[in-house]
C-alpha positions in Angstrom: 0.0 0.0 0.0 1.4 3.3 -1.1 2.0 5.9 1.7 -0.2 8.9 1.9 1.7 11.9 0.4 -0.1 14.6 2.2 2.3 14.8 5.1 5.2 15.4 2.8 3.3 18.0 0.8 2.4 19.9 4.0 6.1 19.8 5.0 7.2 21.1 1.6 4.5 23.8 1.8 5.8 25.0 5.1 9.1 25.7 3.5 7.5 27.6 0.6 5.0 29.3 2.8 6.8 30.0 6.1 4.9 29.9 9.4 1.9 27.9 8.0 0.7 25.5 10.6 -1.5 23.0 8.8 -2.6 19.7 10.3 -1.8 16.9 7.7 -4.9 14.9 8.6 -7.2 17.9 8.1 -5.4 18.6 4.8 -5.9 15.0 3.8 -9.6 15.2 4.5 -9.7 18.4 2.3 -8.0 16.6 -0.5 -10.4 13.7 -0.3 -13.4 16.0 -0.1 -12.4 17.7 -3.4 -11.5 14.4 -5.1 -8.1 15.7 -6.2 -6.1 13.3 -8.4 -2.5 12.4 -7.5 -1.0 14.1 -10.5 -2.6 17.4 -9.5 -1.5 16.9 -5.9 2.0 16.2 -7.0 2.2 19.2 -9.2 0.4 21.8 -7.1 0.2 20.4 -3.7 1.9 23.3 -2.0 -0.5 25.7 -3.7 -3.4 23.6 -2.3 -2.0 23.7 1.2 -2.0 27.5 1.1 -5.6 27.6 -0.2 -6.6 25.1 2.6 -4.8 27.2 5.2 -6.7 30.3 4.0 -10.0 28.5 4.3 -9.1 27.6 7.9 -8.8 31.3 8.6 -5.0 31.3 9.4 -3.8 35.0 9.4 -0.4 34.0 8.1 -2.0 32.2 5.2 -4.1 35.3 4.4 -0.9 37.3 4.3 0.7 34.9 1.8 -2.4 34.9 -0.3 -2.5 38.7 -0.4 1.2 38.7 -1.5 0.3 36.2 -4.3 -2.6 38.4 -5.4 -0.3 41.4 -5.5 2.2 39.5 -7.6 -0.4 38.4 -10.1 -2.0 41.9 -10.2 1.5 43.4 -10.9 1.8 41.1 -13.9 -1.5 42.3 -15.5 -1.5 45.9 -14.4 0.2 47.1 -17.6 -2.4 45.5 -19.8 -5.2 47.1 -17.7 -3.5 50.5 -17.1 -4.0 50.2 -13.4 -2.5 52.9 -11.2 -1.4 52.1 -7.6 -4.8 53.0 -6.1 -6.7 51.0 -8.6 -4.3 48.0 -8.2 -4.8 48.1 -4.4 -8.5 48.3 -4.8 -8.6 45.3 -7.1 -6.5 43.2 -4.8 -8.7 44.1 -1.8 -11.8 43.2 -3.6 -10.3 39.9 -4.9 -9.1 39.1 -1.4 -12.6 39.7 0.0 -14.2 37.5 -2.7 -11.8 34.7 -1.9 -12.1 34.7 1.9 -15.6 36.0 2.8 -18.9 34.2 3.2 -19.9 30.9 4.7 -18.2 29.0 1.8 -15.2 31.1 0.8 -14.2 30.8 -2.9 -10.7 29.8 -1.9 -12.1 26.5 -0.9 -13.0 25.7 -4.5 -9.3 25.8 -5.7 -8.7 22.1 -6.7 -5.0 22.2 -7.8 -6.0 21.6 -11.5 -3.5 24.3 -12.3 -1.1 26.7 -10.6 -2.6 28.8 -7.9 -1.0 31.9 -9.4 -2.9 31.4 -12.7 -6.1 30.8 -10.8 -5.6 34.0 -8.8 -4.7 35.9 -12.0 -8.0 35.0 -13.6 -9.8 36.3 -10.5 -7.8 39.5 -10.5 -8.6 40.1 -14.2 -12.3 39.5 -13.6 -12.4 41.9 -10.6 -10.4 44.5 -12.7 -12.9 44.2 -15.6 -15.8 44.6 -13.2 -14.3 47.7 -11.7 -13.6 49.2 -15.2 -17.2 48.6 -16.2 -18.3 50.7 -13.3 -16.3 53.6 -14.7 -17.4 53.7 -18.3 -15.3 55.5 -20.9 -17.8 55.6 -23.7 -16.7 57.2 -27.0 -20.1 57.2 -28.7 -23.8 57.0 -27.8 -24.9 53.7 -26.4 -28.6 53.3 -27.6 -29.3 50.3 -29.8 -29.8 52.7 -32.7 -26.0 53.1 -32.8 -25.6 49.4 -33.6 -27.7 49.9 -36.7 -25.2 52.5 -37.9 -25.6 53.9 -41.4 -26.8 50.8 -43.0 -30.5 51.7 -42.4 -30.4 55.4 -43.3 -33.8 55.6 -45.0 -36.7 56.7 -42.9 -39.9 55.0 -44.0 -42.7 54.7 -41.5 -43.8 51.1 -40.7 -46.3 49.5 -38.5 -44.1 49.7 -35.5 -46.6 48.5 -32.9 -47.0 45.1 -34.6 -43.4 44.9 -35.8 -41.7 45.3 -32.4 -42.0 41.6 -31.3 -40.7 40.6 -34.8 -37.8 43.0 -34.5 -37.0 41.6 -31.1 -37.1 38.0 -32.5 -34.9 38.9 -35.4 -32.4 40.7 -33.2 -32.4 37.7 -30.8 -31.6 35.3 -33.7 -28.9 37.5 -35.2 -27.1 38.0 -31.9 -27.2 34.3 -31.1 -25.4 33.7 -34.4 -22.4 35.6 -33.1 -19.6 33.8 -31.2 -19.6 34.2 -27.4 -16.4 36.2 -27.8 -18.0 38.7 -30.2 -21.1 39.0 -27.9 -18.8 39.8 -25.0 -17.0 42.4 -27.1 -20.3 44.1 -28.0 -21.5 44.0 -24.4 -18.3 45.7 -23.2 -18.4 48.4 -25.8 -22.1 49.2 -26.2 -23.5 48.3 -22.8 -20.7 48.8 -20.4 -19.2 51.7 -22.2 -15.6 50.4 -22.5 -13.9 52.5 -25.1 -11.8 51.3 -28.0 -8.4 51.9 -26.5 -9.4 50.1 -23.3 -10.9 47.2 -25.3 -7.6 46.8 -27.2 -5.8 46.6 -23.8 -8.2 44.0 -22.5 -8.1 41.8 -25.6 -4.4 42.4 -26.4 -5.1 43.2 -30.0 -4.5 46.4 -32.0 -7.2 49.2 -31.7 -7.8 49.1 -35.5 -8.6 45.4 -35.2 -11.2 46.2 -32.6 -12.7 48.9 -34.8 -12.9 46.4 -37.8 -14.5 43.7 -35.6 -17.1 46.0 -34.3 -17.9 47.4 -37.7 -18.2 43.9 -39.2 -20.5 42.8 -36.3 -22.7 45.9 -36.8 -23.1 45.2 -40.5 -23.8 41.5 -39.8 -26.4 42.3 -37.2 -28.2 44.8 -39.3 -28.0 42.6 -42.5 -29.4 39.6 -40.7 -32.2 41.6 -38.9 -33.2 43.2 -42.2 -33.1 39.8 -44.0 -35.2 38.1 -41.3 -37.7 40.9 -41.1 -38.1 40.9 -44.9 -38.2 37.2 -45.5 -40.3 36.2 -42.5 -42.6 39.1 -42.1 -42.7 41.0 -45.4 -41.2 44.1 -43.8 -39.1 46.3 -46.1 -35.6 46.7 -44.6 -35.9 50.5 -44.9 -38.6 50.4 -42.2 -36.1 49.2 -39.6 -34.6 52.6 -39.0 -38.0 53.9 -37.9 -38.6 50.9 -35.7 -35.2 51.3 -34.0 -35.8 55.0 -33.4 -39.3 54.5 -32.1 -38.7 51.5 -30.0 -34.9 51.8 -29.3 -35.3 52.0 -25.5 -37.5 48.9 -25.4 -35.4 46.9 -27.8 -32.3 48.0 -25.8 -33.6 45.8 -23.0 -33.7 42.8 -25.3 -30.2 43.7 -26.5 -28.9 43.9 -23.0 -30.5 40.7 -21.9 -29.1 38.7 -24.8 -25.6 40.1 -24.5 -25.6 39.6 -20.7 -27.0 36.1 -20.8 
Protein backbone atom coordinates (compact mmCIF):
# COMPACT_ATOMS: atom_id res chain seq x y z
CA UNK A 1 0.00 0.00 0.00
CA UNK A 2 1.43 3.34 -1.07
CA UNK A 3 2.02 5.87 1.71
CA UNK A 4 -0.20 8.92 1.85
CA UNK A 5 1.74 11.86 0.39
CA UNK A 6 -0.15 14.63 2.18
CA UNK A 7 2.25 14.85 5.11
CA UNK A 8 5.23 15.36 2.80
CA UNK A 9 3.26 17.96 0.83
CA UNK A 10 2.41 19.86 4.01
CA UNK A 11 6.08 19.82 5.01
CA UNK A 12 7.16 21.10 1.60
CA UNK A 13 4.50 23.81 1.76
CA UNK A 14 5.79 24.99 5.14
CA UNK A 15 9.14 25.72 3.48
CA UNK A 16 7.53 27.60 0.60
CA UNK A 17 5.00 29.33 2.84
CA UNK A 18 6.82 29.98 6.14
CA UNK A 19 4.86 29.87 9.39
CA UNK A 20 1.95 27.88 7.99
CA UNK A 21 0.69 25.47 10.62
CA UNK A 22 -1.53 22.98 8.81
CA UNK A 23 -2.60 19.68 10.30
CA UNK A 24 -1.79 16.92 7.74
CA UNK A 25 -4.87 14.87 8.64
CA UNK A 26 -7.15 17.86 8.11
CA UNK A 27 -5.44 18.61 4.80
CA UNK A 28 -5.85 14.97 3.79
CA UNK A 29 -9.58 15.23 4.51
CA UNK A 30 -9.73 18.39 2.34
CA UNK A 31 -7.98 16.61 -0.53
CA UNK A 32 -10.37 13.69 -0.25
CA UNK A 33 -13.42 15.96 -0.13
CA UNK A 34 -12.39 17.70 -3.36
CA UNK A 35 -11.49 14.41 -5.06
CA UNK A 36 -8.10 15.70 -6.18
CA UNK A 37 -6.08 13.34 -8.36
CA UNK A 38 -2.54 12.35 -7.47
CA UNK A 39 -1.02 14.12 -10.48
CA UNK A 40 -2.61 17.42 -9.52
CA UNK A 41 -1.53 16.94 -5.93
CA UNK A 42 2.03 16.19 -7.00
CA UNK A 43 2.23 19.25 -9.25
CA UNK A 44 0.38 21.83 -7.15
CA UNK A 45 0.18 20.37 -3.67
CA UNK A 46 1.91 23.33 -2.00
CA UNK A 47 -0.55 25.69 -3.65
CA UNK A 48 -3.40 23.59 -2.32
CA UNK A 49 -1.96 23.71 1.20
CA UNK A 50 -1.99 27.51 1.10
CA UNK A 51 -5.58 27.56 -0.18
CA UNK A 52 -6.62 25.15 2.55
CA UNK A 53 -4.84 27.17 5.23
CA UNK A 54 -6.67 30.29 4.02
CA UNK A 55 -9.99 28.48 4.27
CA UNK A 56 -9.09 27.63 7.88
CA UNK A 57 -8.76 31.35 8.63
CA UNK A 58 -5.03 31.33 9.41
CA UNK A 59 -3.80 34.96 9.40
CA UNK A 60 -0.37 33.98 8.06
CA UNK A 61 -2.02 32.19 5.17
CA UNK A 62 -4.09 35.27 4.40
CA UNK A 63 -0.90 37.32 4.30
CA UNK A 64 0.70 34.91 1.85
CA UNK A 65 -2.45 34.93 -0.28
CA UNK A 66 -2.47 38.72 -0.42
CA UNK A 67 1.17 38.69 -1.52
CA UNK A 68 0.31 36.23 -4.27
CA UNK A 69 -2.58 38.42 -5.41
CA UNK A 70 -0.29 41.44 -5.49
CA UNK A 71 2.20 39.50 -7.58
CA UNK A 72 -0.43 38.43 -10.10
CA UNK A 73 -1.97 41.91 -10.20
CA UNK A 74 1.45 43.40 -10.94
CA UNK A 75 1.76 41.07 -13.92
CA UNK A 76 -1.46 42.30 -15.52
CA UNK A 77 -1.46 45.94 -14.40
CA UNK A 78 0.24 47.13 -17.59
CA UNK A 79 -2.39 45.46 -19.76
CA UNK A 80 -5.15 47.09 -17.73
CA UNK A 81 -3.53 50.50 -17.15
CA UNK A 82 -4.02 50.24 -13.37
CA UNK A 83 -2.49 52.91 -11.17
CA UNK A 84 -1.39 52.13 -7.60
CA UNK A 85 -4.75 52.99 -6.06
CA UNK A 86 -6.70 50.96 -8.61
CA UNK A 87 -4.32 48.04 -8.18
CA UNK A 88 -4.75 48.08 -4.40
CA UNK A 89 -8.53 48.26 -4.76
CA UNK A 90 -8.60 45.28 -7.13
CA UNK A 91 -6.47 43.21 -4.76
CA UNK A 92 -8.65 44.08 -1.77
CA UNK A 93 -11.85 43.17 -3.61
CA UNK A 94 -10.33 39.93 -4.88
CA UNK A 95 -9.15 39.06 -1.38
CA UNK A 96 -12.63 39.65 0.01
CA UNK A 97 -14.21 37.48 -2.68
CA UNK A 98 -11.78 34.69 -1.91
CA UNK A 99 -12.10 34.72 1.86
CA UNK A 100 -15.57 35.98 2.76
CA UNK A 101 -18.86 34.18 3.21
CA UNK A 102 -19.88 30.86 4.66
CA UNK A 103 -18.24 29.02 1.75
CA UNK A 104 -15.16 31.10 0.78
CA UNK A 105 -14.21 30.85 -2.86
CA UNK A 106 -10.68 29.85 -1.94
CA UNK A 107 -12.12 26.46 -0.89
CA UNK A 108 -12.96 25.74 -4.55
CA UNK A 109 -9.32 25.76 -5.68
CA UNK A 110 -8.67 22.15 -6.69
CA UNK A 111 -5.03 22.21 -7.85
CA UNK A 112 -5.98 21.59 -11.49
CA UNK A 113 -3.45 24.29 -12.34
CA UNK A 114 -1.06 26.67 -10.58
CA UNK A 115 -2.61 28.79 -7.86
CA UNK A 116 -1.04 31.88 -9.44
CA UNK A 117 -2.87 31.38 -12.73
CA UNK A 118 -6.14 30.77 -10.84
CA UNK A 119 -5.64 33.96 -8.84
CA UNK A 120 -4.71 35.91 -11.95
CA UNK A 121 -8.03 35.01 -13.56
CA UNK A 122 -9.84 36.29 -10.47
CA UNK A 123 -7.80 39.51 -10.49
CA UNK A 124 -8.65 40.07 -14.16
CA UNK A 125 -12.35 39.49 -13.55
CA UNK A 126 -12.39 41.92 -10.64
CA UNK A 127 -10.45 44.49 -12.68
CA UNK A 128 -12.90 44.17 -15.59
CA UNK A 129 -15.84 44.59 -13.22
CA UNK A 130 -14.29 47.72 -11.73
CA UNK A 131 -13.61 49.16 -15.18
CA UNK A 132 -17.20 48.60 -16.21
CA UNK A 133 -18.31 50.71 -13.28
CA UNK A 134 -16.26 53.57 -14.69
CA UNK A 135 -17.37 53.73 -18.32
CA UNK A 136 -15.29 55.54 -20.90
CA UNK A 137 -17.81 55.61 -23.73
CA UNK A 138 -16.74 57.24 -26.98
CA UNK A 139 -20.13 57.21 -28.66
CA UNK A 140 -23.83 57.03 -27.78
CA UNK A 141 -24.94 53.69 -26.40
CA UNK A 142 -28.56 53.29 -27.58
CA UNK A 143 -29.31 50.31 -29.79
CA UNK A 144 -29.78 52.66 -32.73
CA UNK A 145 -25.99 53.07 -32.77
CA UNK A 146 -25.62 49.41 -33.62
CA UNK A 147 -27.71 49.92 -36.72
CA UNK A 148 -25.19 52.52 -37.91
CA UNK A 149 -25.57 53.95 -41.38
CA UNK A 150 -26.85 50.77 -42.99
CA UNK A 151 -30.47 51.74 -42.40
CA UNK A 152 -30.43 55.42 -43.28
CA UNK A 153 -33.83 55.55 -45.01
CA UNK A 154 -36.72 56.68 -42.88
CA UNK A 155 -39.92 55.01 -44.03
CA UNK A 156 -42.72 54.67 -41.51
CA UNK A 157 -43.78 51.15 -40.71
CA UNK A 158 -46.35 49.47 -38.53
CA UNK A 159 -44.13 49.71 -35.47
CA UNK A 160 -46.57 48.47 -32.87
CA UNK A 161 -47.00 45.09 -34.58
CA UNK A 162 -43.42 44.85 -35.79
CA UNK A 163 -41.73 45.30 -32.40
CA UNK A 164 -42.02 41.62 -31.34
CA UNK A 165 -40.74 40.62 -34.78
CA UNK A 166 -37.84 43.02 -34.49
CA UNK A 167 -36.96 41.56 -31.10
CA UNK A 168 -37.10 38.02 -32.47
CA UNK A 169 -34.92 38.92 -35.45
CA UNK A 170 -32.42 40.66 -33.18
CA UNK A 171 -32.41 37.66 -30.85
CA UNK A 172 -31.61 35.30 -33.72
CA UNK A 173 -28.90 37.52 -35.20
CA UNK A 174 -27.10 38.01 -31.87
CA UNK A 175 -27.20 34.29 -31.10
CA UNK A 176 -25.41 33.67 -34.40
CA UNK A 177 -22.41 35.58 -33.08
CA UNK A 178 -19.65 33.83 -31.18
CA UNK A 179 -19.56 34.15 -27.41
CA UNK A 180 -16.38 36.23 -27.77
CA UNK A 181 -18.04 38.66 -30.18
CA UNK A 182 -21.09 39.02 -27.94
CA UNK A 183 -18.79 39.77 -25.02
CA UNK A 184 -17.03 42.44 -27.08
CA UNK A 185 -20.34 44.05 -28.03
CA UNK A 186 -21.46 44.02 -24.41
CA UNK A 187 -18.26 45.65 -23.16
CA UNK A 188 -18.40 48.41 -25.77
CA UNK A 189 -22.09 49.16 -26.24
CA UNK A 190 -23.54 48.28 -22.85
CA UNK A 191 -20.67 48.75 -20.41
CA UNK A 192 -19.19 51.75 -22.22
CA UNK A 193 -15.61 50.44 -22.47
CA UNK A 194 -13.85 52.53 -25.11
CA UNK A 195 -11.79 51.27 -28.03
CA UNK A 196 -8.39 51.87 -26.45
CA UNK A 197 -9.41 50.05 -23.31
CA UNK A 198 -10.86 47.17 -25.34
CA UNK A 199 -7.56 46.85 -27.17
CA UNK A 200 -5.78 46.56 -23.82
CA UNK A 201 -8.23 43.99 -22.50
CA UNK A 202 -8.11 41.79 -25.59
CA UNK A 203 -4.43 42.35 -26.39
CA UNK A 204 -5.10 43.19 -30.04
CA UNK A 205 -4.54 46.41 -31.98
CA UNK A 206 -7.16 49.16 -31.72
CA UNK A 207 -7.75 49.07 -35.48
CA UNK A 208 -8.61 45.38 -35.22
CA UNK A 209 -11.24 46.17 -32.58
CA UNK A 210 -12.69 48.87 -34.85
CA UNK A 211 -12.92 46.44 -37.77
CA UNK A 212 -14.48 43.70 -35.64
CA UNK A 213 -17.15 46.03 -34.26
CA UNK A 214 -17.90 47.39 -37.73
CA UNK A 215 -18.24 43.89 -39.16
CA UNK A 216 -20.53 42.83 -36.34
CA UNK A 217 -22.73 45.91 -36.79
CA UNK A 218 -23.09 45.17 -40.49
CA UNK A 219 -23.78 41.50 -39.81
CA UNK A 220 -26.44 42.25 -37.20
CA UNK A 221 -28.19 44.83 -39.35
CA UNK A 222 -28.04 42.65 -42.48
CA UNK A 223 -29.42 39.61 -40.65
CA UNK A 224 -32.18 41.56 -38.92
CA UNK A 225 -33.18 43.18 -42.21
CA UNK A 226 -33.14 39.83 -43.97
CA UNK A 227 -35.15 38.08 -41.27
CA UNK A 228 -37.72 40.86 -41.11
CA UNK A 229 -38.08 40.90 -44.89
CA UNK A 230 -38.17 37.16 -45.46
CA UNK A 231 -40.28 36.16 -42.50
CA UNK A 232 -42.62 39.09 -42.14
CA UNK A 233 -42.67 41.01 -45.41
CA UNK A 234 -41.22 44.14 -43.78
CA UNK A 235 -39.09 46.29 -46.08
CA UNK A 236 -35.56 46.75 -44.60
CA UNK A 237 -35.89 50.51 -44.87
CA UNK A 238 -38.55 50.42 -42.16
CA UNK A 239 -36.12 49.17 -39.57
CA UNK A 240 -34.61 52.61 -39.01
CA UNK A 241 -37.99 53.93 -37.90
CA UNK A 242 -38.56 50.90 -35.71
CA UNK A 243 -35.20 51.34 -34.03
CA UNK A 244 -35.77 55.03 -33.45
CA UNK A 245 -39.30 54.50 -32.14
CA UNK A 246 -38.65 51.48 -29.96
CA UNK A 247 -34.95 51.82 -29.28
CA UNK A 248 -35.35 51.98 -25.50
CA UNK A 249 -37.53 48.89 -25.39
CA UNK A 250 -35.39 46.87 -27.78
CA UNK A 251 -32.31 47.96 -25.81
CA UNK A 252 -33.63 45.82 -22.98
CA UNK A 253 -33.70 42.82 -25.29
CA UNK A 254 -30.23 43.68 -26.54
CA UNK A 255 -28.90 43.93 -22.98
CA UNK A 256 -30.53 40.67 -21.90
CA UNK A 257 -29.13 38.72 -24.84
CA UNK A 258 -25.60 40.06 -24.47
CA UNK A 259 -25.59 39.60 -20.71
CA UNK A 260 -26.96 36.09 -20.76
